[in-house]
C-alpha angles and dihedrals in degrees: 000000000000125000093258094054089049092051090051091054092049090051090050090048090050093056091069100077095187091055090051092050089048092051094049089047094052094046094050096043094044089043090056092046090055090066094048093133090060094046103040119025140130093223127064121258093223136016126191109194130164093344091306130111121233127185107196093174091069101026138038119232132195119240090244088068087072100042096272124138099228123087091212133104112292118259100208093186090063115108093221094052089045089056093048093052095044091054090070106010148355142251134229110215128197117252090260114041094206132082121211092272102035113123116215104221094179095072117138094204134049119270132299088044124192127250113297136167086264095048106031092194097027125244135288125241094284094049096258119147106261095207092055091049090049092055094049092043092052093054092041092052095046094044091049090052093048090051091050093045094049093052093039095050091045098049092037094053092050093050093044090047091053095048095047099042101044096030119170120074093350090057093045094049095048090047093056089047093053093048091054094043091048091057095063113107104244096190093052089045089054095047089050095049095045087055091053100040138010109260115218127188102280099041090052089049090050096048093048093043087053087068105030095061085077089073090064102045101076096055096042091043090052093048091051092048089054096043099050089068093057117110095242090057092049088048094052091049090053091049089057098250110162120252092243091055091048093048100046104024102037108022102029097064089048099053096035092114091067099067091034090068090054097055097086093045091048088050087051094050092047096048094043092051091050091050094048096051090045093046087054094048097235097125120061119231115287096196111270113058123252128218089250093057091052088049089051090054089048089056091047094047104044089156085063100058094169090074096054094039094051091047090048097049089047096050095039096051091047094051094042091053090050091051094053091045087052093051090050094050092045092052092044092057092037091230123126112215119204111273100188123136093282093070102035 
């Protein structure tokens, strides 16, 4: 693809205003969530004490560093520690003085408590700040979807390229394998596996990616089936160029637009699946919360509507922005990706 073609695609994308707005929204919100530790944390960003500089957000310090008597990690929220530091210095706190797992023990109402000036969106059923958890959950969900998408697109592209380029018995065999593999119930497999072992971030990513790659194969296969008949491919074969070089140096740049149109929809599928299994409570906590976990708390605490409403708005806005971005990319490349239930 030359520069002119790329500029034309960008102009086509920019004509869809809602896609452009959705892209700006996603970039801004995800960019903010990337700095979650600087926005919502239960330790200061910077401490100036006794003419020395401390960065608790990056390094743990003992209480004795600030004149305390305990050789344990400093609890900067403790009134005694605050008084020690303020005698010889000062602290710079994040906007939200809670991390995703910080419990507010000073609540004046039973948990989950409603929104206050201290907790802007209220707290969850364990007394943790809901806004802080939403920021971390937003980042976790997007990063999870990106990891699944990268692995799915990479493996799916290779499988589709092999099927489409070689054809014949190889194509037929891999087609039958794909049909059998796609028939396996992913949700039930996840439930079974989670009952046997504790799933962490990467194992869960690998399991989901092992099924989502099949969404990429049909389009890549069709593009390679078409491209292998072109004159430049036949000429390369006559010249003795290896199949690997032909596939990835000659055909790949010319059919790149096909998998690109699938990226937003794969993100949607991955984020939705993560939210679903967390909402159903089948996967134990992997550290940072997910949007599905927050929705599950909203379901379990209907008398605290701020939990469910906050989680619903966050997840809906994320998925809606990805849908609009996907529509813009699809129209820009003038390719119409499948939009069956597997994607949406």
